[in-house]
mmCIF file of the protein (N, C-alpha, C, O) and its ligand, coordinates in Angstrom:
data_MODEL
# 
_entry.id   MODEL 
# 
loop_
_entity.id 
_entity.type 
_entity.pdbx_number_of_molecules 
1 polymer     1 
2 non-polymer 1 
# 
_entity_poly.entity_id                      1 
_entity_poly.type                           'polypeptide(L)' 
_entity_poly.nstd_linkage                   no 
_entity_poly.nstd_monomer                   no 
_entity_poly.pdbx_seq_one_letter_code       MPLQPEDLRWLACPVCRQPLALDADALRCTGCGRRYPLVDGIPVLLADRAS 
_entity_poly.pdbx_seq_one_letter_code_can   MPLQPEDLRWLACPVCRQPLALDADALRCTGCGRRYPLVDGIPVLLADRAS 
_entity_poly.pdbx_strand_id                 A 
# 
loop_
_entity_poly_seq.entity_id 
_entity_poly_seq.num 
_entity_poly_seq.mon_id 
_entity_poly_seq.hetero 
1 1  MET n 
1 2  PRO n 
1 3  LEU n 
1 4  GLN n 
1 5  PRO n 
1 6  GLU n 
1 7  ASP n 
1 8  LEU n 
1 9  ARG n 
1 10 TRP n 
1 11 LEU n 
1 12 ALA n 
1 13 CYS n 
1 14 PRO n 
1 15 VAL n 
1 16 CYS n 
1 17 ARG n 
1 18 GLN n 
1 19 PRO n 
1 20 LEU n 
1 21 ALA n 
1 22 LEU n 
1 23 ASP n 
1 24 ALA n 
1 25 ASP n 
1 26 ALA n 
1 27 LEU n 
1 28 ARG n 
1 29 CYS n 
1 30 THR n 
1 31 GLY n 
1 32 CYS n 
1 33 GLY n 
1 34 ARG n 
1 35 ARG n 
1 36 TYR n 
1 37 PRO n 
1 38 LEU n 
1 39 VAL n 
1 40 ASP n 
1 41 GLY n 
1 42 ILE n 
1 43 PRO n 
1 44 VAL n 
1 45 LEU n 
1 46 LEU n 
1 47 ALA n 
1 48 ASP n 
1 49 ARG n 
1 50 ALA n 
1 51 SER n 
# 
loop_
_struct_asym.id 
_struct_asym.entity_id 
A 1 
B 2 
# 
loop_
_chem_comp.id 
_chem_comp.type 
_chem_comp.mon_nstd_flag 
ALA 'L-peptide linking' y 
ARG 'L-peptide linking' y 
ASP 'L-peptide linking' y 
CYS 'L-peptide linking' y 
GLN 'L-peptide linking' y 
GLU 'L-peptide linking' y 
GLY 'peptide linking'   y 
ILE 'L-peptide linking' y 
LEU 'L-peptide linking' y 
MET 'L-peptide linking' y 
PRO 'L-peptide linking' y 
SER 'L-peptide linking' y 
THR 'L-peptide linking' y 
TRP 'L-peptide linking' y 
TYR 'L-peptide linking' y 
VAL 'L-peptide linking' y 
ZN  non-polymer         . 
# 
_pdbx_entity_nonpoly.entity_id   2 
_pdbx_entity_nonpoly.name        ? 
_pdbx_entity_nonpoly.comp_id     ZN 
# 
_pdbx_nonpoly_scheme.asym_id         B 
_pdbx_nonpoly_scheme.entity_id       2 
_pdbx_nonpoly_scheme.mon_id          ZN 
_pdbx_nonpoly_scheme.ndb_seq_num     1 
_pdbx_nonpoly_scheme.pdb_seq_num     101 
_pdbx_nonpoly_scheme.auth_seq_num    101 
_pdbx_nonpoly_scheme.pdb_mon_id      ZN 
_pdbx_nonpoly_scheme.auth_mon_id     ZN 
_pdbx_nonpoly_scheme.pdb_strand_id   A 
_pdbx_nonpoly_scheme.pdb_ins_code    . 
# 
loop_
_atom_site.group_PDB 
_atom_site.id 
_atom_site.type_symbol 
_atom_site.label_atom_id 
_atom_site.label_alt_id 
_atom_site.label_comp_id 
_atom_site.label_asym_id 
_atom_site.label_entity_id 
_atom_site.label_seq_id 
_atom_site.pdbx_PDB_ins_code 
_atom_site.Cartn_x 
_atom_site.Cartn_y 
_atom_site.Cartn_z 
_atom_site.occupancy 
_atom_site.B_iso_or_equiv 
_atom_site.pdbx_formal_charge 
_atom_site.auth_seq_id 
_atom_site.auth_comp_id 
_atom_site.auth_asym_id 
_atom_site.auth_atom_id 
_atom_site.pdbx_PDB_model_num 
ATOM   1   N  N  . MET A 1 1  ? 0.849  -1.194 0.000  1.00 0.00 ? 1   MET A N  1 
ATOM   2   C  CA . MET A 1 1  ? 0.000  0.000  0.000  1.00 0.00 ? 1   MET A CA 1 
ATOM   3   C  C  . MET A 1 1  ? 0.885  1.244  0.000  1.00 0.00 ? 1   MET A C  1 
ATOM   4   O  O  . MET A 1 1  ? 1.794  1.364  0.822  1.00 0.00 ? 1   MET A O  1 
ATOM   5   N  N  . PRO A 1 2  ? 0.625  2.147  -0.900 1.00 0.00 ? 2   PRO A N  1 
ATOM   6   C  CA . PRO A 1 2  ? 1.484  3.355  -0.917 1.00 0.00 ? 2   PRO A CA 1 
ATOM   7   C  C  . PRO A 1 2  ? 1.293  4.199  0.328  1.00 0.00 ? 2   PRO A C  1 
ATOM   8   O  O  . PRO A 1 2  ? 0.267  4.154  1.007  1.00 0.00 ? 2   PRO A O  1 
ATOM   9   N  N  . LEU A 1 3  ? 2.296  4.942  0.579  1.00 0.00 ? 3   LEU A N  1 
ATOM   10  C  CA . LEU A 1 3  ? 2.249  5.854  1.723  1.00 0.00 ? 3   LEU A CA 1 
ATOM   11  C  C  . LEU A 1 3  ? 1.156  6.894  1.500  1.00 0.00 ? 3   LEU A C  1 
ATOM   12  O  O  . LEU A 1 3  ? 1.066  7.500  0.433  1.00 0.00 ? 3   LEU A O  1 
ATOM   13  N  N  . GLN A 1 4  ? 0.342  7.085  2.508  1.00 0.00 ? 4   GLN A N  1 
ATOM   14  C  CA . GLN A 1 4  ? -0.726 8.070  2.414  1.00 0.00 ? 4   GLN A CA 1 
ATOM   15  C  C  . GLN A 1 4  ? -0.311 9.357  3.134  1.00 0.00 ? 4   GLN A C  1 
ATOM   16  O  O  . GLN A 1 4  ? 0.430  9.319  4.116  1.00 0.00 ? 4   GLN A O  1 
ATOM   17  N  N  . PRO A 1 5  ? -0.795 10.480 2.637  1.00 0.00 ? 5   PRO A N  1 
ATOM   18  C  CA . PRO A 1 5  ? -0.406 11.738 3.295  1.00 0.00 ? 5   PRO A CA 1 
ATOM   19  C  C  . PRO A 1 5  ? -0.746 11.757 4.781  1.00 0.00 ? 5   PRO A C  1 
ATOM   20  O  O  . PRO A 1 5  ? -0.013 12.359 5.565  1.00 0.00 ? 5   PRO A O  1 
ATOM   21  N  N  . GLU A 1 6  ? -1.840 11.113 5.187  1.00 0.00 ? 6   GLU A N  1 
ATOM   22  C  CA . GLU A 1 6  ? -2.182 11.147 6.606  1.00 0.00 ? 6   GLU A CA 1 
ATOM   23  C  C  . GLU A 1 6  ? -1.206 10.345 7.459  1.00 0.00 ? 6   GLU A C  1 
ATOM   24  O  O  . GLU A 1 6  ? -1.137 10.530 8.674  1.00 0.00 ? 6   GLU A O  1 
ATOM   25  N  N  . ASP A 1 7  ? -0.447 9.447  6.813  1.00 0.00 ? 7   ASP A N  1 
ATOM   26  C  CA . ASP A 1 7  ? 0.575  8.724  7.558  1.00 0.00 ? 7   ASP A CA 1 
ATOM   27  C  C  . ASP A 1 7  ? 1.670  9.658  8.048  1.00 0.00 ? 7   ASP A C  1 
ATOM   28  O  O  . ASP A 1 7  ? 2.372  9.353  9.012  1.00 0.00 ? 7   ASP A O  1 
ATOM   29  N  N  . LEU A 1 8  ? 1.810  10.786 7.385  1.00 0.00 ? 8   LEU A N  1 
ATOM   30  C  CA . LEU A 1 8  ? 2.919  11.679 7.717  1.00 0.00 ? 8   LEU A CA 1 
ATOM   31  C  C  . LEU A 1 8  ? 2.774  12.282 9.098  1.00 0.00 ? 8   LEU A C  1 
ATOM   32  O  O  . LEU A 1 8  ? 3.755  12.764 9.665  1.00 0.00 ? 8   LEU A O  1 
ATOM   33  N  N  . ARG A 1 9  ? 1.567  12.265 9.654  1.00 0.00 ? 9   ARG A N  1 
ATOM   34  C  CA . ARG A 1 9  ? 1.425  12.848 10.995 1.00 0.00 ? 9   ARG A CA 1 
ATOM   35  C  C  . ARG A 1 9  ? 2.183  12.040 12.029 1.00 0.00 ? 9   ARG A C  1 
ATOM   36  O  O  . ARG A 1 9  ? 2.477  12.536 13.116 1.00 0.00 ? 9   ARG A O  1 
ATOM   37  N  N  . TRP A 1 10 ? 2.501  10.793 11.696 1.00 0.00 ? 10  TRP A N  1 
ATOM   38  C  CA . TRP A 1 10 ? 3.265  9.951  12.622 1.00 0.00 ? 10  TRP A CA 1 
ATOM   39  C  C  . TRP A 1 10 ? 4.759  10.204 12.513 1.00 0.00 ? 10  TRP A C  1 
ATOM   40  O  O  . TRP A 1 10 ? 5.542  9.778  13.361 1.00 0.00 ? 10  TRP A O  1 
ATOM   41  N  N  . LEU A 1 11 ? 5.127  10.888 11.480 1.00 0.00 ? 11  LEU A N  1 
ATOM   42  C  CA . LEU A 1 11 ? 6.547  10.978 11.155 1.00 0.00 ? 11  LEU A CA 1 
ATOM   43  C  C  . LEU A 1 11 ? 7.073  12.379 11.423 1.00 0.00 ? 11  LEU A C  1 
ATOM   44  O  O  . LEU A 1 11 ? 6.365  13.373 11.260 1.00 0.00 ? 11  LEU A O  1 
ATOM   45  N  N  . ALA A 1 12 ? 8.306  12.430 11.832 1.00 0.00 ? 12  ALA A N  1 
ATOM   46  C  CA . ALA A 1 12 ? 8.964  13.714 12.011 1.00 0.00 ? 12  ALA A CA 1 
ATOM   47  C  C  . ALA A 1 12 ? 10.415 13.554 11.605 1.00 0.00 ? 12  ALA A C  1 
ATOM   48  O  O  . ALA A 1 12 ? 10.971 12.456 11.636 1.00 0.00 ? 12  ALA A O  1 
ATOM   49  N  N  . CYS A 1 13 ? 11.001 14.639 11.235 1.00 0.00 ? 13  CYS A N  1 
ATOM   50  C  CA . CYS A 1 13 ? 12.404 14.631 10.859 1.00 0.00 ? 13  CYS A CA 1 
ATOM   51  C  C  . CYS A 1 13 ? 13.246 14.198 12.064 1.00 0.00 ? 13  CYS A C  1 
ATOM   52  O  O  . CYS A 1 13 ? 13.086 14.756 13.150 1.00 0.00 ? 13  CYS A O  1 
ATOM   53  N  N  . PRO A 1 14 ? 14.137 13.218 11.894 1.00 0.00 ? 14  PRO A N  1 
ATOM   54  C  CA . PRO A 1 14 ? 14.972 12.789 13.020 1.00 0.00 ? 14  PRO A CA 1 
ATOM   55  C  C  . PRO A 1 14 ? 16.014 13.819 13.422 1.00 0.00 ? 14  PRO A C  1 
ATOM   56  O  O  . PRO A 1 14 ? 16.595 13.734 14.504 1.00 0.00 ? 14  PRO A O  1 
ATOM   57  N  N  . VAL A 1 15 ? 16.246 14.778 12.564 1.00 0.00 ? 15  VAL A N  1 
ATOM   58  C  CA . VAL A 1 15 ? 17.268 15.782 12.852 1.00 0.00 ? 15  VAL A CA 1 
ATOM   59  C  C  . VAL A 1 15 ? 16.667 16.946 13.627 1.00 0.00 ? 15  VAL A C  1 
ATOM   60  O  O  . VAL A 1 15 ? 17.184 17.341 14.672 1.00 0.00 ? 15  VAL A O  1 
ATOM   61  N  N  . CYS A 1 16 ? 15.572 17.493 13.107 1.00 0.00 ? 16  CYS A N  1 
ATOM   62  C  CA . CYS A 1 16 ? 15.035 18.717 13.711 1.00 0.00 ? 16  CYS A CA 1 
ATOM   63  C  C  . CYS A 1 16 ? 13.622 18.545 14.258 1.00 0.00 ? 16  CYS A C  1 
ATOM   64  O  O  . CYS A 1 16 ? 13.069 19.482 14.833 1.00 0.00 ? 16  CYS A O  1 
ATOM   65  N  N  . ARG A 1 17 ? 13.022 17.354 14.087 1.00 0.00 ? 17  ARG A N  1 
ATOM   66  C  CA . ARG A 1 17 ? 11.711 17.023 14.666 1.00 0.00 ? 17  ARG A CA 1 
ATOM   67  C  C  . ARG A 1 17 ? 10.570 17.841 14.066 1.00 0.00 ? 17  ARG A C  1 
ATOM   68  O  O  . ARG A 1 17 ? 9.509  17.971 14.675 1.00 0.00 ? 17  ARG A O  1 
ATOM   69  N  N  . GLN A 1 18 ? 10.791 18.391 12.873 1.00 0.00 ? 18  GLN A N  1 
ATOM   70  C  CA . GLN A 1 18 ? 9.721  19.122 12.219 1.00 0.00 ? 18  GLN A CA 1 
ATOM   71  C  C  . GLN A 1 18 ? 8.930  18.155 11.335 1.00 0.00 ? 18  GLN A C  1 
ATOM   72  O  O  . GLN A 1 18 ? 9.427  17.077 11.006 1.00 0.00 ? 18  GLN A O  1 
ATOM   73  N  N  . PRO A 1 19 ? 7.697  18.529 10.945 1.00 0.00 ? 19  PRO A N  1 
ATOM   74  C  CA . PRO A 1 19 ? 6.893  17.642 10.104 1.00 0.00 ? 19  PRO A CA 1 
ATOM   75  C  C  . PRO A 1 19 ? 7.511  17.441 8.731  1.00 0.00 ? 19  PRO A C  1 
ATOM   76  O  O  . PRO A 1 19 ? 8.329  18.232 8.261  1.00 0.00 ? 19  PRO A O  1 
ATOM   77  N  N  . LEU A 1 20 ? 7.081  16.335 8.103  1.00 0.00 ? 20  LEU A N  1 
ATOM   78  C  CA . LEU A 1 20 ? 7.586  15.979 6.783  1.00 0.00 ? 20  LEU A CA 1 
ATOM   79  C  C  . LEU A 1 20 ? 6.475  16.156 5.750  1.00 0.00 ? 20  LEU A C  1 
ATOM   80  O  O  . LEU A 1 20 ? 5.298  15.957 6.050  1.00 0.00 ? 20  LEU A O  1 
ATOM   81  N  N  . ALA A 1 21 ? 6.856  16.526 4.552  1.00 0.00 ? 21  ALA A N  1 
ATOM   82  C  CA . ALA A 1 21 ? 5.932  16.654 3.433  1.00 0.00 ? 21  ALA A CA 1 
ATOM   83  C  C  . ALA A 1 21 ? 6.271  15.588 2.403  1.00 0.00 ? 21  ALA A C  1 
ATOM   84  O  O  . ALA A 1 21 ? 7.440  15.262 2.194  1.00 0.00 ? 21  ALA A O  1 
ATOM   85  N  N  . LEU A 1 22 ? 5.234  15.047 1.760  1.00 0.00 ? 22  LEU A N  1 
ATOM   86  C  CA . LEU A 1 22 ? 5.437  13.973 0.794  1.00 0.00 ? 22  LEU A CA 1 
ATOM   87  C  C  . LEU A 1 22 ? 5.777  14.553 -0.570 1.00 0.00 ? 22  LEU A C  1 
ATOM   88  O  O  . LEU A 1 22 ? 4.997  15.312 -1.146 1.00 0.00 ? 22  LEU A O  1 
ATOM   89  N  N  . ASP A 1 23 ? 6.944  14.188 -1.079 1.00 0.00 ? 23  ASP A N  1 
ATOM   90  C  CA . ASP A 1 23 ? 7.311  14.496 -2.454 1.00 0.00 ? 23  ASP A CA 1 
ATOM   91  C  C  . ASP A 1 23 ? 7.056  13.258 -3.305 1.00 0.00 ? 23  ASP A C  1 
ATOM   92  O  O  . ASP A 1 23 ? 6.555  12.251 -2.806 1.00 0.00 ? 23  ASP A O  1 
ATOM   93  N  N  . ALA A 1 24 ? 7.395  13.332 -4.570 1.00 0.00 ? 24  ALA A N  1 
ATOM   94  C  CA . ALA A 1 24 ? 7.127  12.214 -5.473 1.00 0.00 ? 24  ALA A CA 1 
ATOM   95  C  C  . ALA A 1 24 ? 7.847  10.957 -5.020 1.00 0.00 ? 24  ALA A C  1 
ATOM   96  O  O  . ALA A 1 24 ? 7.254  9.879  -5.017 1.00 0.00 ? 24  ALA A O  1 
ATOM   97  N  N  . ASP A 1 25 ? 9.094  11.070 -4.643 1.00 0.00 ? 25  ASP A N  1 
ATOM   98  C  CA . ASP A 1 25 ? 9.895  9.890  -4.319 1.00 0.00 ? 25  ASP A CA 1 
ATOM   99  C  C  . ASP A 1 25 ? 10.667 10.055 -3.022 1.00 0.00 ? 25  ASP A C  1 
ATOM   100 O  O  . ASP A 1 25 ? 11.651 9.356  -2.783 1.00 0.00 ? 25  ASP A O  1 
ATOM   101 N  N  . ALA A 1 26 ? 10.224 10.968 -2.199 1.00 0.00 ? 26  ALA A N  1 
ATOM   102 C  CA . ALA A 1 26 ? 10.955 11.225 -0.971 1.00 0.00 ? 26  ALA A CA 1 
ATOM   103 C  C  . ALA A 1 26 ? 10.043 11.968 0.000  1.00 0.00 ? 26  ALA A C  1 
ATOM   104 O  O  . ALA A 1 26 ? 8.996  12.497 -0.375 1.00 0.00 ? 26  ALA A O  1 
ATOM   105 N  N  . LEU A 1 27 ? 10.467 11.991 1.242  1.00 0.00 ? 27  LEU A N  1 
ATOM   106 C  CA . LEU A 1 27 ? 9.835  12.849 2.233  1.00 0.00 ? 27  LEU A CA 1 
ATOM   107 C  C  . LEU A 1 27 ? 10.754 14.035 2.464  1.00 0.00 ? 27  LEU A C  1 
ATOM   108 O  O  . LEU A 1 27 ? 11.956 13.884 2.684  1.00 0.00 ? 27  LEU A O  1 
ATOM   109 N  N  . ARG A 1 28 ? 10.163 15.202 2.410  1.00 0.00 ? 28  ARG A N  1 
ATOM   110 C  CA . ARG A 1 28 ? 10.956 16.415 2.555  1.00 0.00 ? 28  ARG A CA 1 
ATOM   111 C  C  . ARG A 1 28 ? 10.613 17.051 3.891  1.00 0.00 ? 28  ARG A C  1 
ATOM   112 O  O  . ARG A 1 28 ? 9.442  17.235 4.223  1.00 0.00 ? 28  ARG A O  1 
ATOM   113 N  N  . CYS A 1 29 ? 11.636 17.382 4.646  1.00 0.00 ? 29  CYS A N  1 
ATOM   114 C  CA . CYS A 1 29 ? 11.437 18.030 5.941  1.00 0.00 ? 29  CYS A CA 1 
ATOM   115 C  C  . CYS A 1 29 ? 11.026 19.481 5.723  1.00 0.00 ? 29  CYS A C  1 
ATOM   116 O  O  . CYS A 1 29 ? 11.646 20.205 4.944  1.00 0.00 ? 29  CYS A O  1 
ATOM   117 N  N  . THR A 1 30 ? 9.972  19.892 6.421  1.00 0.00 ? 30  THR A N  1 
ATOM   118 C  CA . THR A 1 30 ? 9.529  21.279 6.304  1.00 0.00 ? 30  THR A CA 1 
ATOM   119 C  C  . THR A 1 30 ? 10.372 22.210 7.166  1.00 0.00 ? 30  THR A C  1 
ATOM   120 O  O  . THR A 1 30 ? 10.250 23.431 7.069  1.00 0.00 ? 30  THR A O  1 
ATOM   121 N  N  . GLY A 1 31 ? 11.224 21.639 8.005  1.00 0.00 ? 31  GLY A N  1 
ATOM   122 C  CA . GLY A 1 31 ? 12.073 22.452 8.854  1.00 0.00 ? 31  GLY A CA 1 
ATOM   123 C  C  . GLY A 1 31 ? 13.425 22.711 8.221  1.00 0.00 ? 31  GLY A C  1 
ATOM   124 O  O  . GLY A 1 31 ? 13.766 23.846 7.886  1.00 0.00 ? 31  GLY A O  1 
ATOM   125 N  N  . CYS A 1 32 ? 14.202 21.622 8.060  1.00 0.00 ? 32  CYS A N  1 
ATOM   126 C  CA . CYS A 1 32 ? 15.581 21.792 7.600  1.00 0.00 ? 32  CYS A CA 1 
ATOM   127 C  C  . CYS A 1 32 ? 15.746 21.513 6.111  1.00 0.00 ? 32  CYS A C  1 
ATOM   128 O  O  . CYS A 1 32 ? 16.816 21.765 5.557  1.00 0.00 ? 32  CYS A O  1 
ATOM   129 N  N  . GLY A 1 33 ? 14.701 20.994 5.447  1.00 0.00 ? 33  GLY A N  1 
ATOM   130 C  CA . GLY A 1 33 ? 14.761 20.790 4.010  1.00 0.00 ? 33  GLY A CA 1 
ATOM   131 C  C  . GLY A 1 33 ? 15.446 19.511 3.578  1.00 0.00 ? 33  GLY A C  1 
ATOM   132 O  O  . GLY A 1 33 ? 15.595 19.278 2.379  1.00 0.00 ? 33  GLY A O  1 
ATOM   133 N  N  . ARG A 1 34 ? 15.873 18.663 4.523  1.00 0.00 ? 34  ARG A N  1 
ATOM   134 C  CA . ARG A 1 34 ? 16.444 17.374 4.136  1.00 0.00 ? 34  ARG A CA 1 
ATOM   135 C  C  . ARG A 1 34 ? 15.391 16.532 3.426  1.00 0.00 ? 34  ARG A C  1 
ATOM   136 O  O  . ARG A 1 34 ? 14.195 16.644 3.695  1.00 0.00 ? 34  ARG A O  1 
ATOM   137 N  N  . ARG A 1 35 ? 15.865 15.684 2.512  1.00 0.00 ? 35  ARG A N  1 
ATOM   138 C  CA . ARG A 1 35 ? 14.966 14.780 1.804  1.00 0.00 ? 35  ARG A CA 1 
ATOM   139 C  C  . ARG A 1 35 ? 15.328 13.350 2.161  1.00 0.00 ? 35  ARG A C  1 
ATOM   140 O  O  . ARG A 1 35 ? 16.485 12.942 2.058  1.00 0.00 ? 35  ARG A O  1 
ATOM   141 N  N  . TYR A 1 36 ? 14.329 12.599 2.581  1.00 0.00 ? 36  TYR A N  1 
ATOM   142 C  CA . TYR A 1 36 ? 14.527 11.203 2.977  1.00 0.00 ? 36  TYR A CA 1 
ATOM   143 C  C  . TYR A 1 36 ? 13.937 10.306 1.906  1.00 0.00 ? 36  TYR A C  1 
ATOM   144 O  O  . TYR A 1 36 ? 12.784 10.492 1.518  1.00 0.00 ? 36  TYR A O  1 
ATOM   145 N  N  . PRO A 1 37 ? 14.693 9.349  1.424  1.00 0.00 ? 37  PRO A N  1 
ATOM   146 C  CA . PRO A 1 37 ? 14.204 8.523  0.318  1.00 0.00 ? 37  PRO A CA 1 
ATOM   147 C  C  . PRO A 1 37 ? 13.093 7.585  0.760  1.00 0.00 ? 37  PRO A C  1 
ATOM   148 O  O  . PRO A 1 37 ? 13.022 7.172  1.918  1.00 0.00 ? 37  PRO A O  1 
ATOM   149 N  N  . LEU A 1 38 ? 12.222 7.256  -0.201 1.00 0.00 ? 38  LEU A N  1 
ATOM   150 C  CA . LEU A 1 38 ? 11.230 6.203  -0.006 1.00 0.00 ? 38  LEU A CA 1 
ATOM   151 C  C  . LEU A 1 38 ? 11.758 4.948  -0.715 1.00 0.00 ? 38  LEU A C  1 
ATOM   152 O  O  . LEU A 1 38 ? 12.032 4.964  -1.915 1.00 0.00 ? 38  LEU A O  1 
ATOM   153 N  N  . VAL A 1 39 ? 11.892 3.879  0.046  1.00 0.00 ? 39  VAL A N  1 
ATOM   154 C  CA . VAL A 1 39 ? 12.377 2.616  -0.503 1.00 0.00 ? 39  VAL A CA 1 
ATOM   155 C  C  . VAL A 1 39 ? 11.222 1.626  -0.454 1.00 0.00 ? 39  VAL A C  1 
ATOM   156 O  O  . VAL A 1 39 ? 10.787 1.210  0.620  1.00 0.00 ? 39  VAL A O  1 
ATOM   157 N  N  . ASP A 1 40 ? 10.732 1.256  -1.641 1.00 0.00 ? 40  ASP A N  1 
ATOM   158 C  CA . ASP A 1 40 ? 9.553  0.384  -1.734 1.00 0.00 ? 40  ASP A CA 1 
ATOM   159 C  C  . ASP A 1 40 ? 8.391  0.947  -0.920 1.00 0.00 ? 40  ASP A C  1 
ATOM   160 O  O  . ASP A 1 40 ? 7.643  0.200  -0.289 1.00 0.00 ? 40  ASP A O  1 
ATOM   161 N  N  . GLY A 1 41 ? 8.249  2.262  -0.941 1.00 0.00 ? 41  GLY A N  1 
ATOM   162 C  CA . GLY A 1 41 ? 7.143  2.916  -0.252 1.00 0.00 ? 41  GLY A CA 1 
ATOM   163 C  C  . GLY A 1 41 ? 7.362  3.133  1.224  1.00 0.00 ? 41  GLY A C  1 
ATOM   164 O  O  . GLY A 1 41 ? 6.499  3.684  1.907  1.00 0.00 ? 41  GLY A O  1 
ATOM   165 N  N  . ILE A 1 42 ? 8.508  2.707  1.727  1.00 0.00 ? 42  ILE A N  1 
ATOM   166 C  CA . ILE A 1 42 ? 8.794  2.854  3.155  1.00 0.00 ? 42  ILE A CA 1 
ATOM   167 C  C  . ILE A 1 42 ? 9.767  4.005  3.334  1.00 0.00 ? 42  ILE A C  1 
ATOM   168 O  O  . ILE A 1 42 ? 10.849 3.999  2.747  1.00 0.00 ? 42  ILE A O  1 
ATOM   169 N  N  . PRO A 1 43 ? 9.400  4.983  4.130  1.00 0.00 ? 43  PRO A N  1 
ATOM   170 C  CA . PRO A 1 43 ? 10.325 6.099  4.329  1.00 0.00 ? 43  PRO A CA 1 
ATOM   171 C  C  . PRO A 1 43 ? 11.548 5.681  5.143  1.00 0.00 ? 43  PRO A C  1 
ATOM   172 O  O  . PRO A 1 43 ? 11.437 4.986  6.153  1.00 0.00 ? 43  PRO A O  1 
ATOM   173 N  N  . VAL A 1 44 ? 12.684 6.114  4.688  1.00 0.00 ? 44  VAL A N  1 
ATOM   174 C  CA . VAL A 1 44 ? 13.952 5.824  5.376  1.00 0.00 ? 44  VAL A CA 1 
ATOM   175 C  C  . VAL A 1 44 ? 14.365 7.104  6.088  1.00 0.00 ? 44  VAL A C  1 
ATOM   176 O  O  . VAL A 1 44 ? 14.966 8.006  5.503  1.00 0.00 ? 44  VAL A O  1 
ATOM   177 N  N  . LEU A 1 45 ? 14.020 7.150  7.380  1.00 0.00 ? 45  LEU A N  1 
ATOM   178 C  CA . LEU A 1 45 ? 14.250 8.379  8.138  1.00 0.00 ? 45  LEU A CA 1 
ATOM   179 C  C  . LEU A 1 45 ? 15.567 8.278  8.893  1.00 0.00 ? 45  LEU A C  1 
ATOM   180 O  O  . LEU A 1 45 ? 15.606 8.271  10.123 1.00 0.00 ? 45  LEU A O  1 
ATOM   181 N  N  . LEU A 1 46 ? 16.618 8.202  8.135  1.00 0.00 ? 46  LEU A N  1 
ATOM   182 C  CA . LEU A 1 46 ? 17.955 8.153  8.715  1.00 0.00 ? 46  LEU A CA 1 
ATOM   183 C  C  . LEU A 1 46 ? 18.724 9.367  8.236  1.00 0.00 ? 46  LEU A C  1 
ATOM   184 O  O  . LEU A 1 46 ? 18.760 9.666  7.042  1.00 0.00 ? 46  LEU A O  1 
ATOM   185 N  N  . ALA A 1 47 ? 19.331 10.056 9.171  1.00 0.00 ? 47  ALA A N  1 
ATOM   186 C  CA . ALA A 1 47 ? 20.006 11.294 8.823  1.00 0.00 ? 47  ALA A CA 1 
ATOM   187 C  C  . ALA A 1 47 ? 21.103 11.048 7.787  1.00 0.00 ? 47  ALA A C  1 
ATOM   188 O  O  . ALA A 1 47 ? 21.349 11.892 6.926  1.00 0.00 ? 47  ALA A O  1 
ATOM   189 N  N  . ASP A 1 48 ? 21.759 9.889  7.874  1.00 0.00 ? 48  ASP A N  1 
ATOM   190 C  CA . ASP A 1 48 ? 22.853 9.651  6.937  1.00 0.00 ? 48  ASP A CA 1 
ATOM   191 C  C  . ASP A 1 48 ? 22.376 9.205  5.568  1.00 0.00 ? 48  ASP A C  1 
ATOM   192 O  O  . ASP A 1 48 ? 23.186 9.037  4.656  1.00 0.00 ? 48  ASP A O  1 
ATOM   193 N  N  . ARG A 1 49 ? 21.070 9.009  5.408  1.00 0.00 ? 49  ARG A N  1 
ATOM   194 C  CA . ARG A 1 49 ? 20.503 8.734  4.090  1.00 0.00 ? 49  ARG A CA 1 
ATOM   195 C  C  . ARG A 1 49 ? 19.863 9.961  3.494  1.00 0.00 ? 49  ARG A C  1 
ATOM   196 O  O  . ARG A 1 49 ? 19.443 9.932  2.338  1.00 0.00 ? 49  ARG A O  1 
ATOM   197 N  N  . ALA A 1 50 ? 19.777 11.022 4.235  1.00 0.00 ? 50  ALA A N  1 
ATOM   198 C  CA . ALA A 1 50 ? 19.113 12.226 3.763  1.00 0.00 ? 50  ALA A CA 1 
ATOM   199 C  C  . ALA A 1 50 ? 19.978 12.927 2.727  1.00 0.00 ? 50  ALA A C  1 
ATOM   200 O  O  . ALA A 1 50 ? 21.199 12.773 2.691  1.00 0.00 ? 50  ALA A O  1 
ATOM   201 N  N  . SER A 1 51 ? 19.311 13.692 1.897  1.00 0.00 ? 51  SER A N  1 
ATOM   202 C  CA . SER A 1 51 ? 20.034 14.454 0.887  1.00 0.00 ? 51  SER A CA 1 
ATOM   203 C  C  . SER A 1 51 ? 19.565 15.902 0.921  1.00 0.00 ? 51  SER A C  1 
ATOM   204 O  O  . SER A 1 51 ? 20.048 16.726 0.145  1.00 0.00 ? 51  SER A O  1 
HETATM 205 ZN ZN . ZN  B 2 .  ? 14.514 18.399 9.490  1.00 0.00 2 101 ZN  A ZN 1 
# 
């Protein structure tokens, strides 16, 4: 099942704890602007994977 926008309320940036916004292929932090990749629809919220 693809990630739904309402799922994002459970998620926060591990770096700055701000909410995340869903991009086409990544989650983008609304605070610091880091982008976390989606791997098979699963967000990878690891600071060292962020771009
Ligand atoms: Zn952040």
